C-alpha positions in Angstrom: -11.1 106.2 6.5 -13.0 109.4 6.5 -15.9 109.8 8.9 -18.5 109.8 6.2 -17.2 106.5 4.9 -18.3 104.5 7.9 -21.6 103.0 7.0 -22.0 100.5 9.9 -20.2 98.9 12.7 -20.7 95.2 13.3 -19.6 93.1 16.3 -19.1 89.5 17.3 -21.2 88.9 20.4 -19.5 86.9 23.2 -16.2 88.5 24.3 -16.4 91.4 21.9 -19.6 93.4 22.6 -21.0 91.5 25.6 -18.9 90.0 28.5 -20.8 86.7 29.0 -18.0 84.6 30.5 -19.2 84.8 34.1 -22.5 83.1 33.2 -20.6 80.3 31.4 -18.3 79.9 34.3 -21.3 79.6 36.6 -22.9 76.9 34.5 -19.7 74.8 34.1 -19.1 75.0 37.9 -22.7 73.8 38.5 -22.3 70.9 36.1 -19.1 69.9 37.8 -20.8 70.0 41.2 -23.7 67.9 39.9 -21.3 65.2 38.8 -18.9 65.4 41.8 -16.2 66.6 39.4 -13.6 69.3 39.7 -14.3 72.5 37.8 -11.6 74.0 35.5 -10.3 77.4 36.5 -12.4 80.5 35.6 -9.6 81.6 33.3 -9.6 78.2 31.4 -13.4 78.3 30.9 -13.2 81.9 29.8 -10.6 81.1 27.1 -13.0 78.5 25.5 -16.0 80.7 25.3 -15.5 81.9 21.8 -15.0 78.3 20.7 -18.6 77.5 21.8 -20.5 75.3 24.1 -19.0 72.0 22.9 -15.5 73.4 23.6 -16.4 74.4 27.2 -18.0 71.0 27.8 -15.0 69.2 26.4 -12.8 71.2 28.7 -14.9 70.0 31.7 -14.8 66.4 30.5 -11.1 66.3 29.8 -10.3 68.1 33.1 -12.0 65.2 34.9 -10.6 62.5 32.6 -14.0 61.6 31.2 -14.7 60.2 27.8 -15.1 62.8 25.0 -16.9 60.9 22.4 -19.2 62.8 20.1 -22.2 61.4 21.9 -20.8 62.2 25.3 -20.0 65.8 24.3 -23.4 66.4 22.7 -25.2 65.0 25.8 -23.4 67.5 28.1 -23.5 70.2 25.5 -27.3 70.0 25.5 -27.4 70.1 29.3 -25.2 73.2 29.2 -27.4 74.9 26.6 -30.6 74.1 28.6 -29.1 75.6 31.8 -27.8 78.7 29.8 -31.2 79.3 28.2 -32.9 79.1 31.6 -30.7 81.7 33.2 -29.0 83.4 30.3 -28.1 86.8 31.8 -27.3 86.6 35.5 -23.9 88.3 35.3 -23.5 89.1 31.6 -23.3 92.8 30.5 -22.1 95.0 27.7 -18.5 95.9 28.2 -18.9 99.1 30.1 -16.8 101.3 27.7 -18.9 100.1 24.8 -22.3 101.2 26.0 -21.5 104.9 25.2 -20.1 103.8 21.9 -23.4 102.2 20.9 -25.2 105.4 22.0 -22.8 107.5 20.0 -23.3 105.4 16.9 -27.1 105.7 17.3 -26.9 109.4 17.8 -25.0 109.7 14.5 -27.5 107.5 12.7 -24.9 104.9 12.0 -26.4 101.4 12.4 -24.6 98.8 14.5 -25.3 95.1 14.5 -24.1 91.7 15.4 -22.7 88.8 13.4 -22.3 85.8 15.7 -22.0 82.0 15.8 -24.3 82.0 18.8 -27.6 80.2 18.0 -30.4 82.7 17.3 -32.7 81.6 20.1 -29.9 82.4 22.6 -28.7 85.5 20.9 -32.2 87.0 20.7 -32.9 86.1 24.3 -29.7 87.7 25.6 -30.2 90.9 23.6 -33.8 91.1 24.9 -32.7 90.8 28.5 -30.1 93.5 28.0 -32.6 95.7 26.2 -30.5 95.7 23.0 -32.8 93.9 20.7 -34.7 97.0 19.4 -31.4 98.9 19.1 -29.5 96.3 17.1 -30.0 97.1 13.4 -29.1 93.6 12.3 -28.5 90.2 13.9 -27.0 87.4 11.9 -26.7 83.9 13.4 -25.7 80.4 12.2 -29.4 79.6 11.7 -29.6 82.3 9.0 -26.8 81.0 6.7 -25.6 77.8 5.0 -21.9 78.6 5.8 -20.9 80.2 9.1 -17.8 82.2 9.9 -15.1 82.1 8.8 -17.0 82.0 5.5 -18.0 85.5 4.5 -21.7 84.5 3.9 -22.9 85.9 7.3 -21.1 89.2 6.6 -22.8 89.5 3.2 -26.1 88.7 4.7 -25.6 91.5 7.3 -25.0 93.9 4.5 -28.1 92.7 2.7 -30.2 93.1 5.8 -28.8 96.6 6.2 -29.7 97.5 2.6 -26.0 98.0 1.8 -24.3 96.7 -1.4 -21.3 94.4 -1.1 -19.3 97.0 -3.1 -19.1 99.2 0.0 -18.0 96.5 2.4 -14.7 98.4 3.0 -16.9 101.1 4.7 -18.0 98.5 7.3 -16.1 97.9 10.5 -16.2 94.4 12.0 -14.9 93.7 15.5 -14.3 90.2 16.7 -12.2 88.2 19.1 -11.7 84.9 17.2 -9.6 84.2 14.1 -12.7 83.1 12.3 -14.2 86.6 12.9 -11.2 88.3 11.3 -11.1 85.7 8.4 -14.8 86.3 7.7 -14.5 90.1 7.8 -11.4 90.1 5.6 -13.0 87.7 3.1 -15.9 90.1 2.8 -13.6 93.1 2.4 -14.6 94.8 5.6 -12.3 96.7 7.9 -11.4 94.2 10.7 -10.6 95.0 14.3 -9.3 92.3 16.5 -10.6 92.6 20.1 -7.6 91.2 21.9 -9.4 91.8 25.2 -11.8 88.9 24.3 -11.8 85.2 25.0 -8.5 84.3 23.5 -6.5 81.2 24.7 -2.9 82.0 25.7 -1.5 79.8 22.9 -3.2 82.1 20.4 -2.3 85.4 22.1 1.3 85.4 20.9 0.3 84.9 17.3 -2.4 87.6 16.9 -0.4 89.4 14.2 -0.8 86.3 12.0 -4.6 86.8 12.0 -4.1 89.8 9.7 -6.6 92.1 11.3 -6.5 95.7 10.1 -6.3 96.9 13.7 -5.8 95.2 17.1 -7.2 96.7 20.3 -6.2 95.5 23.8 -9.2 96.9 25.7 -12.7 98.0 25.0 -11.6 101.6 25.7 -8.9 101.1 23.1 -11.7 100.3 20.6 -13.5 103.5 21.4 -10.2 105.4 21.2 -9.5 103.8 17.8 -12.8 105.0 16.4 -12.1 108.4 17.7 -8.5 108.5 16.3 -7.3 110.1 13.1 -7.6 106.8 11.3 -11.4 107.1 11.7 -12.0 110.4 13.4 -15.5 109.1 14.0 -16.7 109.6 17.6 
């Protein structure tokens, strides 16, 4: 891909652009303490982040041999979300190596944005606290579409909001840490980069090649290096 072919860089949010795990760990531990339960390990919680709030709550319940009926999970999920919204960014931060990347993209006039399965009210609040809301050229959340990732609809909506036709999707880079991110990016015809440094369970780590990402990066720095390499020669 030649430098002038890169029209935009899109990211998944949790575990790809922003390291949010510490805040989720904090909340799960607090919920465990409130119920006189044992908290799962930090690593176990981190591995469920990309699967969403329900997955983290289910982990907490199963770790303590509690019922995991839909009603039970939804009850604790709402408690989790309320606690998260009240203190959304105590320890979360942009992965340090990616802050200069965002600045470099902005300097070059290349828009960057986010396509996430995080609810809009939480995504907007997090970006606002991190002073990223005005810098982010496009934010697509589940609230905005009928079909979420792995369906390509959110990817197409991002293109639309950027004023870009679907026909140049192969000039868009999409970075994510979940199989649904790669599936959605591939389905939309984008260049997909798997952020293997993200919140990936051990059982999936051995099978990342089956996700069929165009590129796999093991660290945030490796992502920066990829964009600066001959494949892109971009930064």
